[in-house]
C-alpha positions as CSV (number, residue, x, y, z in Angstrom):
1,M,-19.0,43.2,-7.0
2,E,-17.9,42.3,-3.4
3,E,-16.3,39.1,-4.8
4,I,-14.4,41.0,-7.4
5,G,-13.1,43.4,-4.7
6,T,-12.0,40.5,-2.6
7,Q,-10.1,38.8,-5.5
8,N,-8.4,42.1,-6.3
9,G,-7.3,42.5,-2.6
10,S,-5.9,39.0,-2.6
11,K,-3.8,39.6,-5.7
12,E,-2.4,42.8,-4.2
13,K,-1.4,40.9,-1.0
14,E,0.2,38.2,-3.1
15,A,2.2,40.8,-5.0
16,Q,3.4,42.4,-1.8
17,L,4.5,39.0,-0.4
18,L,6.4,38.2,-3.6
19,A,8.1,41.5,-3.5
20,L,9.0,41.0,0.2
21,C,10.6,37.7,-0.6
22,D,12.7,39.2,-3.4
23,E,14.0,41.8,-1.0
24,V,15.0,39.1,1.6
25,L,16.7,37.1,-1.2
26,E,18.7,40.2,-2.3
27,D,19.8,41.0,1.3
28,T,20.9,37.4,1.9
29,S,24.6,36.9,1.4
30,D,26.1,33.8,-0.2
31,E,27.5,32.8,3.2
32,D,24.0,33.1,4.9
33,A,22.6,31.0,2.1
34,A,25.2,28.4,2.5
35,Q,24.5,28.2,6.2
36,Q,20.7,27.9,5.6
37,L,21.4,25.1,3.1
38,E,23.6,23.3,5.7
39,Y,21.0,23.7,8.3
40,L,18.3,22.3,6.1
41,R,20.6,19.4,5.1
42,H,21.1,18.5,8.9
43,C,17.5,18.9,9.7
44,S,16.2,17.1,6.7
45,L,14.6,13.6,7.3
46,D,15.3,12.3,3.8
47,F,18.2,10.2,5.0
48,T,15.9,8.4,7.4
49,L,14.0,6.8,4.5
50,K,16.3,3.9,4.5
51,W,15.0,2.9,7.9
52,N,11.5,2.7,6.3
53,V,12.4,1.4,2.9
54,P,14.7,-1.7,2.5
55,P,17.6,-1.1,0.0
56,G,16.7,-4.2,-2.0
57,E,18.9,-5.9,-4.6
58,V,19.8,-5.3,-8.2
59,V,18.0,-8.3,-9.7
60,F,16.6,-7.1,-13.1
61,N,18.8,-5.8,-15.9
62,L,16.3,-4.2,-18.2
63,D,18.9,-3.7,-20.9
64,K,18.6,-7.5,-21.5
65,F,14.7,-7.5,-21.4
66,G,13.4,-9.4,-24.4
67,Q,16.8,-10.6,-25.8
68,L,15.5,-14.2,-25.9
69,F,12.0,-13.5,-27.2
70,N,9.7,-10.5,-27.3
71,Q,6.1,-9.8,-28.2
72,D,6.9,-9.4,-31.9
73,S,9.0,-12.5,-32.3
74,L,6.4,-14.8,-30.7
75,E,3.9,-16.2,-33.3
76,I,1.2,-18.7,-32.3
77,R,1.2,-20.1,-35.8
78,R,4.6,-21.5,-35.2
79,C,3.2,-23.8,-32.4
80,P,3.1,-27.4,-33.7
81,V,-0.6,-27.9,-32.8
82,N,-3.2,-29.7,-35.0
83,P,-6.4,-27.8,-35.0
84,R,-9.5,-29.9,-34.3
85,N,-12.2,-27.6,-35.6
86,T,-12.7,-24.4,-37.6
87,M,-12.5,-22.1,-34.7
88,Q,-9.1,-23.6,-33.7
89,R,-7.9,-23.3,-37.2
90,I,-8.7,-19.6,-37.4
91,V,-7.0,-18.6,-34.2
92,L,-4.0,-20.9,-34.6
93,Q,-3.2,-20.0,-38.1
94,A,-3.9,-16.3,-38.0
95,E,-1.4,-13.5,-38.7
96,P,0.4,-12.1,-35.6
97,S,-1.4,-8.8,-36.0
98,L,-4.8,-10.6,-35.3
99,L,-3.7,-12.1,-32.0
100,K,-4.8,-9.3,-29.8
101,L,-8.2,-9.1,-31.6
102,H,-8.8,-12.8,-31.1
103,V,-7.9,-12.6,-27.4
104,T,-10.0,-9.5,-26.7
105,T,-13.1,-10.8,-28.5
106,G,-12.9,-14.1,-26.7
107,M,-12.3,-16.3,-29.7
108,F,-9.7,-18.4,-27.9
109,E,-12.3,-19.2,-25.2
110,L,-14.6,-20.5,-27.8
111,A,-11.9,-22.5,-29.5
112,F,-10.6,-24.1,-26.4
113,G,-13.5,-23.9,-23.9
114,F,-16.0,-26.3,-22.5
115,R,-14.9,-29.9,-23.2
116,R,-12.0,-29.0,-25.5
117,P,-8.8,-28.8,-23.4
118,C,-6.2,-26.3,-24.4
119,P,-3.0,-27.9,-25.7
120,A,0.1,-27.4,-23.5
121,L,2.0,-25.7,-26.3
122,V,-0.7,-23.0,-26.6
123,S,-0.6,-22.4,-22.8
124,Q,3.1,-22.2,-22.9
125,F,3.0,-19.7,-25.8
126,F,0.6,-17.4,-23.8
127,F,2.6,-17.8,-20.7
128,K,5.6,-16.5,-22.6
129,M,3.6,-13.7,-24.2
130,M,2.2,-12.6,-20.8
131,S,5.7,-12.3,-19.4
132,V,7.0,-10.0,-22.1
133,H,4.1,-7.9,-23.6
134,S,4.1,-4.2,-22.6
135,E,0.4,-3.7,-22.4
136,W,-1.0,-4.3,-18.9
137,G,-4.6,-4.8,-20.1
138,F,-3.8,-7.3,-22.7
139,C,-1.7,-9.3,-20.2
140,E,-4.6,-9.4,-17.8
141,M,-6.8,-10.8,-20.7
142,I,-4.2,-13.5,-21.3
143,L,-4.0,-14.3,-17.6
144,R,-7.9,-14.7,-17.5
145,F,-7.8,-17.1,-20.5
146,L,-5.0,-19.2,-19.0
147,C,-6.8,-19.5,-15.6
148,E,-10.0,-20.4,-17.3
149,T,-8.5,-23.1,-19.4
150,A,-6.6,-24.4,-16.3
151,Q,-9.9,-24.6,-14.4
152,S,-11.7,-26.2,-17.3
153,A,-8.9,-28.8,-17.7
154,S,-9.1,-29.6,-14.0
155,R,-12.9,-30.1,-14.2
156,I,-12.6,-32.3,-17.2
157,K,-10.0,-34.4,-15.4
158,K,-12.2,-34.9,-12.3
159,R,-14.9,-36.3,-14.6
160,G,-12.6,-39.1,-15.5
161,N,-11.0,-37.9,-18.7
162,N,-7.4,-38.7,-18.2
163,G,-6.5,-37.0,-21.6
164,S,-7.1,-33.6,-20.0
165,K,-4.2,-32.2,-18.0
166,V,-3.6,-28.8,-16.4
167,W,-0.5,-27.2,-17.9
168,V,1.9,-26.4,-15.0
169,P,5.1,-24.5,-15.9
170,T,8.2,-26.3,-15.0
171,L,11.0,-24.6,-13.1
172,A,12.9,-24.5,-16.4
173,D,9.9,-22.6,-18.0
174,I,9.8,-20.0,-15.1
175,T,13.6,-19.6,-15.3
176,F,13.5,-19.1,-19.0
177,V,10.9,-16.3,-18.9
178,L,12.6,-14.5,-15.9
179,M,16.0,-14.7,-17.7
180,N,14.3,-13.2,-20.8
181,M,13.0,-10.3,-18.5
182,G,16.6,-9.5,-17.5
183,V,17.3,-11.7,-14.5
184,S,20.5,-13.6,-14.7
185,F,20.7,-17.3,-13.8
186,V,23.2,-16.5,-11.0
187,A,20.7,-14.0,-9.5
188,L,18.0,-16.5,-9.4
189,F,20.1,-19.3,-7.7
190,P,22.9,-17.4,-5.9
191,S,23.7,-20.2,-3.4
192,E,26.0,-23.0,-4.6
193,E,24.4,-25.5,-2.2
194,L,21.0,-24.9,-3.7
195,Q,21.0,-25.4,-7.6
196,P,18.3,-26.6,-9.9
197,P,18.7,-29.9,-11.9
198,F,19.4,-27.9,-15.0
199,T,22.1,-25.3,-15.9
200,E,22.0,-22.1,-17.8
201,G,23.3,-23.8,-20.8
202,D,20.4,-26.1,-20.8
203,I,18.0,-23.2,-20.7
204,L,19.7,-21.4,-23.5
205,M,20.2,-24.4,-25.7
206,N,18.9,-23.8,-29.3
207,V,17.9,-20.2,-28.4
208,H,19.0,-17.3,-30.5
209,I,20.1,-14.4,-28.3
210,Q,19.5,-11.0,-29.8
211,S,22.4,-8.6,-29.4
212,E,20.2,-5.6,-29.2
213,R,16.6,-4.8,-28.6
214,R,14.6,-3.0,-31.2
215,P,14.8,0.8,-30.7
216,G,11.1,1.2,-29.8
217,N,11.4,-1.1,-26.8
218,K,14.3,0.6,-25.1
219,T,12.2,3.1,-23.0
220,N,9.4,2.7,-20.5
221,I,10.1,-0.9,-19.7
222,S,8.2,-1.8,-16.5
223,P,8.0,-5.6,-15.8
224,E,5.9,-5.2,-12.7
225,H,2.7,-6.4,-14.3
226,N,4.4,-9.2,-16.1
227,C,5.8,-10.6,-12.8
228,N,2.4,-10.2,-11.1
229,N,0.7,-12.1,-13.9
230,I,3.2,-14.9,-13.8
231,F,2.9,-15.3,-10.1
232,A,-0.9,-15.1,-10.3
233,Y,-1.0,-18.0,-12.9
234,L,1.4,-20.1,-10.8
235,S,-0.9,-19.5,-7.7
236,E,-3.9,-20.8,-9.8
237,V,-2.3,-23.9,-11.2
238,L,-0.4,-24.9,-8.0
239,S,-3.7,-24.6,-6.1
240,L,-5.4,-26.9,-8.7
241,C,-2.5,-29.3,-8.7
242,P,-0.9,-29.3,-5.2
243,T,1.3,-32.4,-6.0
244,A,2.7,-30.9,-9.4
245,Y,6.0,-30.0,-7.7
246,E,8.1,-32.0,-5.3
247,D,9.2,-30.5,-2.0
248,C,12.7,-29.8,-3.4
249,E,11.2,-28.0,-6.5
250,L,9.0,-25.9,-4.1
251,L,12.1,-24.9,-2.2
252,L,13.8,-23.7,-5.4
253,L,10.6,-21.8,-6.5
254,L,10.5,-20.1,-3.1
255,T,14.1,-19.0,-3.4
256,M,13.4,-17.6,-6.9
257,L,10.4,-15.7,-5.6
258,A,12.4,-14.2,-2.8
259,R,15.0,-13.0,-5.1
260,V,12.6,-11.4,-7.5
261,A,10.7,-9.7,-4.6
262,L,13.9,-8.1,-3.4
263,N,14.4,-6.1,-6.7
264,A,14.9,-2.5,-5.5
265,K,12.4,-1.0,-7.8
266,F,9.7,-3.5,-6.9
267,I,10.1,-2.6,-3.2
268,T,10.0,1.1,-3.9
269,M,6.9,0.8,-6.1
270,G,5.1,-1.8,-4.0
271,F,3.3,-3.3,-7.0
272,V,4.7,-6.9,-7.1
273,K,3.0,-9.2,-4.7
274,I,4.3,-12.7,-3.8
275,D,2.3,-13.4,-0.6
276,V,-0.4,-15.3,-2.3
277,L,1.9,-17.6,-4.1
278,V,4.1,-18.1,-1.1
279,C,1.0,-19.2,0.8
280,V,0.2,-21.7,-1.9
281,I,3.7,-23.1,-1.9
282,A,3.6,-23.4,1.9
283,N,0.3,-25.3,1.7
284,N,1.8,-27.7,-0.9
285,V,4.8,-28.7,1.2
286,R,4.3,-32.3,2.3
287,D,7.3,-33.1,4.7
288,W,7.8,-30.1,7.0
289,D,10.2,-31.9,9.3
290,S,12.8,-32.2,6.7
291,M,11.9,-29.0,4.6
292,L,11.6,-26.5,7.3
293,P,15.4,-26.3,8.1
294,K,16.2,-26.1,4.3
295,I,13.7,-23.4,3.7
296,C,15.0,-21.3,6.6
297,V,18.6,-21.6,5.6
298,A,17.8,-21.0,1.9
299,L,15.8,-17.8,2.6
300,A,18.3,-16.6,5.2
301,N,21.0,-16.8,2.5
302,V,19.0,-14.9,-0.1
303,T,20.3,-11.7,1.0
304,D,23.0,-10.3,3.4
305,D,21.3,-7.0,4.3
306,H,19.4,-7.0,7.6
307,H,16.7,-4.7,6.4
308,N,16.0,-6.9,3.4
309,M,15.6,-9.8,5.8
310,C,13.0,-8.0,7.6
311,Y,11.2,-7.4,4.4
312,L,11.3,-11.1,3.4
313,I,9.8,-12.0,6.8
314,R,6.8,-9.7,6.1
315,Q,6.2,-11.5,2.8
316,L,5.5,-14.9,4.5
317,P,1.9,-15.9,5.2
318,N,0.3,-15.4,8.5
319,S,-1.3,-18.8,8.2
320,H,2.2,-20.4,8.6
321,Q,3.5,-18.4,11.5
322,F,6.1,-21.0,12.5
323,I,8.0,-20.2,9.2
324,R,8.2,-16.7,10.2
325,Q,9.4,-17.5,13.7
326,H,12.1,-20.1,12.7
327,L,13.3,-17.9,9.8
328,S,13.6,-14.9,12.0
329,L,15.7,-16.8,14.5
330,C,17.9,-18.2,11.6
331,M,18.4,-14.6,10.3
332,I,19.3,-13.4,13.8
333,S,21.8,-16.2,14.0
334,K,23.4,-15.2,10.7
335,L,23.6,-11.5,11.6
336,I,25.2,-12.1,15.0
337,D,27.2,-15.3,14.5
338,G,28.2,-14.5,11.0
339,T,26.5,-17.7,9.6
340,C,23.3,-19.5,10.2
341,V,23.9,-21.7,13.3
342,Y,20.4,-22.2,14.4
343,Q,18.6,-25.3,13.2
344,P,14.8,-25.6,13.7
345,P,14.1,-28.7,15.9
346,G,10.5,-28.8,14.9
347,T,7.6,-26.7,13.8
348,E,7.1,-25.1,17.2
349,I,9.9,-22.7,18.1
350,N,11.6,-22.8,21.4
351,L,12.0,-19.2,22.7
352,A,14.9,-20.3,24.9
353,A,17.1,-20.4,21.8
354,L,16.5,-16.6,21.4
355,R,17.9,-15.5,24.8
356,P,21.6,-15.6,24.1
357,Y,21.0,-13.4,21.1
358,V,18.7,-10.8,22.8
359,R,21.5,-10.2,25.4
360,R,23.8,-9.2,22.7
361,M,21.5,-6.8,20.8
362,Q,23.3,-3.7,22.2
363,P,24.8,-1.0,19.9
364,S,28.1,-1.2,21.8
365,F,28.3,-4.9,20.8
366,L,26.8,-4.5,17.3
367,R,29.5,-1.9,16.3
368,R,31.9,-4.8,15.9
369,L,29.6,-6.4,13.3
370,I,29.1,-3.4,11.1
371,P,31.7,-4.2,8.5
372,S,30.2,-7.6,7.8
373,A,26.6,-6.9,8.6
374,C,26.1,-3.5,6.9
375,I,26.6,-3.4,3.2
376,E,25.7,0.1,2.4
377,S,27.7,2.9,4.0
378,S,25.9,5.9,5.4
379,S,28.6,8.3,4.1
380,D,27.6,9.8,0.8
381,D,31.2,10.8,-0.3
382,G,32.7,7.4,0.4
383,A,35.0,8.7,3.1
384,E,35.7,6.9,6.3
385,E,32.8,6.8,8.6
386,D,33.1,8.9,11.8
387,D,31.9,7.9,15.1
388,G,28.4,9.3,14.6
389,S,27.8,7.3,11.4
390,M,29.1,4.2,12.9
391,E,26.7,4.5,15.9
392,E,23.9,5.1,13.4
393,Q,24.7,1.9,11.6
394,A,24.8,0.0,14.9
395,Y,21.3,1.3,15.8
396,Y,20.1,0.5,12.4
397,L,21.2,-3.1,12.8
398,C,19.8,-3.1,16.3
399,H,16.4,-2.0,14.8
400,S,16.3,-4.9,12.4
401,L,17.3,-7.4,15.1
402,L,14.6,-6.2,17.3
403,T,12.1,-6.5,14.5
404,L,13.2,-10.1,13.8
405,T,13.0,-10.8,17.5
406,Y,9.5,-9.6,17.7
407,Q,8.5,-11.8,14.6
408,A,10.2,-14.8,16.3
409,C,8.1,-14.3,19.5
410,N,4.9,-13.5,17.7
411,F,2.4,-16.3,18.5
412,Q,-1.3,-16.3,17.7
413,S,-1.7,-17.8,21.1
414,L,1.3,-18.1,23.4
415,P,1.8,-21.7,24.6
416,V,1.6,-22.1,28.4
417,H,5.0,-23.8,28.6
418,Q,6.6,-20.8,26.8
419,K,5.2,-18.2,29.3
420,D,8.3,-18.4,31.7
421,I,10.7,-18.0,28.7
422,L,8.8,-15.0,27.4
423,L,9.0,-13.5,30.9
424,A,12.8,-14.1,30.9
425,L,13.0,-12.4,27.5
426,S,11.1,-9.4,28.8
427,S,13.6,-9.2,31.7
428,D,16.4,-9.4,29.2
429,L,15.0,-6.4,27.3
430,K,15.2,-4.3,30.4
431,T,18.9,-5.1,30.9
432,L,19.8,-3.6,27.5
433,D,21.7,-0.3,27.7
434,L,19.3,1.2,25.2
435,W,17.0,2.5,28.1
436,H,19.6,4.7,29.6
437,I,20.9,6.5,26.5
438,G,19.8,10.1,26.3
439,N,18.0,11.6,23.3
440,C,19.7,14.0,20.9
441,E,18.3,15.9,17.9
442,K,21.2,14.8,15.7
443,R,21.0,11.3,17.1
444,W,17.4,10.7,16.1
445,Y,18.0,7.0,15.7
446,R,18.3,6.6,19.5
447,C,14.8,7.7,20.1
448,K,13.5,5.5,17.3
449,V,15.0,2.3,18.7
450,K,14.1,3.2,22.2
451,N,10.5,3.6,21.1
452,Q,10.6,0.2,19.3
453,L,12.1,-1.4,22.5
454,S,9.5,0.2,24.7
455,G,6.7,-1.0,22.4
456,M,7.9,-4.6,22.4
457,Y,8.3,-4.6,26.2
458,T,4.9,-3.2,26.7
459,E,3.3,-5.7,24.3
460,W,5.1,-8.7,25.9
461,E,4.0,-7.5,29.4
462,L,0.4,-7.2,28.1
463,V,0.6,-10.8,26.8
464,L,1.9,-12.1,30.2
465,H,-0.7,-10.0,32.0
466,L,-3.5,-11.5,29.9
467,M,-2.3,-14.9,31.1
468,K,-2.8,-13.8,34.7
469,P,-5.3,-16.7,35.7
470,L,-2.2,-18.9,35.5
471,H,-0.6,-16.7,38.3
472,L,-3.8,-16.3,40.3
473,F,-2.7,-18.5,43.1
474,T,1.0,-17.5,43.4
475,H,0.2,-14.7,45.9
476,Y,-1.1,-17.3,48.3
477,S,0.1,-20.8,47.6
478,E,1.5,-22.7,44.6
479,W,-1.7,-24.6,43.8
480,R,-1.7,-27.6,41.4
481,P,-4.7,-29.5,40.2
482,N,-5.3,-32.7,42.1
483,S,-5.3,-36.1,40.5
484,M,-9.1,-36.0,39.9
485,G,-8.6,-32.8,37.8
486,T,-11.2,-30.9,39.9
487,F,-10.9,-27.2,40.9
488,P,-10.3,-26.1,44.5
489,H,-13.0,-24.6,46.8
490,R,-13.5,-20.9,46.4
491,C,-12.2,-20.5,50.0
492,E,-9.0,-22.1,48.9
493,V,-8.7,-19.6,46.1
494,R,-9.0,-16.7,48.5
495,G,-6.3,-18.2,50.7
496,I,-8.8,-18.9,53.5
497,N,-7.9,-21.9,55.8
498,C,-11.1,-24.0,55.8
499,G,-9.6,-27.0,57.5
500,T,-11.2,-26.2,60.8
501,R,-14.8,-26.0,59.4
502,K,-15.3,-29.7,58.5
503,R,-18.8,-30.5,57.3
504,K,-20.0,-33.9,58.6
505,R,-22.5,-35.8,56.7
506,T,-25.1,-38.4,57.7
507,D,-24.5,-41.9,56.9
508,D,-26.9,-41.9,54.0
509,G,-25.4,-38.8,52.6
510,A,-28.6,-36.8,52.8
511,G,-27.0,-33.8,54.4
512,P,-25.0,-32.5,57.4
513,V,-25.5,-33.8,60.8
514,P,-27.4,-31.4,63.0
515,K,-25.4,-29.6,65.7
516,Q,-25.7,-31.1,69.1
517,Q,-27.5,-29.0,71.7
């Protein structure tokens, strides 16, 4: 009974609050409501989301998804493969409606497992089906079958059977399935200096392009799982066959991955992952001396937006930190100089090349670069930007430049010969005019950049402080190791002059000579 009374009391209080809200709304005039909405608009933090989420690029046109082939037009019985046993004949000559049943029940594993390698045409068929099928679970089963057949073929080949070969999709195969998913050829290869050995006409030769998709496929198209399965299979086969692609082909594949990863919807959803495949590609590069400058220039030209550049940097593997460092410096050069002037001299970055750019990372200087460096205007109505929005865009660009600077200086272990340069960079950060700009509620971006700058400076000072043993002797004398490589006496470390206390030894070296009485 007490619980019933409590519930009734709560309902009465709720009714009173609702009635009070209605009275307040009735008493509020239209002018007051407009003022409240304007206040909420100014105080809302929705417009700061662009600082947290990159704008991305329009890469996929889902209206063209499945125009080259779809899950209904693909039929495995059209593959010109001769079955070698009864099980293969069953699965290869079955009706299209039975394909899902045969995959889910494991009949393809029985037909092409153990010592019977899967034909390349069958693997190619499932690679296409995995790229276009709408069911996530079915695509996962296809991916598992493809990976198992690739591993089986690799094991058979290691035993000496040269007839077995892992099917590795060519760049043309990958381009074909991505174009079928709605990515144009120009979107995959935007740079005129970096083009594949084939053209769009070569890809579409003898291919019937459907003018319209079937009505049932126009809604709820989500190619995220298709992309993930494609990248997962490429990671598997490139790990099994590290020499399948030449370095120039790996560069083109890396560029394609970067373009797909910048799709705006993929960035917002966060489902598409390319880090594993990027790591495999980096492991397969053979000539880093010649490929590192090409990779940096190619990835720096994938996008013109500074926030998108920061997103691409985070997609690179931690195991190849030097790629992040050199690419960050290339992107900084492109944003400030207008074109990528910096060229990596080797795998190890020279932080001295960063100093001229750090000194120019000031909003007063970056305002001149806004028309060329910032693509999206902060003004919703398309009118001319006022002074406040121009300042916000300058700070936005400064935020990305500082992020790239941090990535360029991010060593797993700072080399000793780079210590003085990092100390000079830390001093350069203190000279920026960002420290002396006051905070303002409407200019929230000032505080955000100042906090970022303060965090970078503190971390760099901590790194230099942890290298304190190298400065241990600077307060007393500039000590250098002697030619024998031995360490000084502990009295020398403390700065004590021990020259007057010479220890004499006996001729036989047994010990010091006793003091004369």
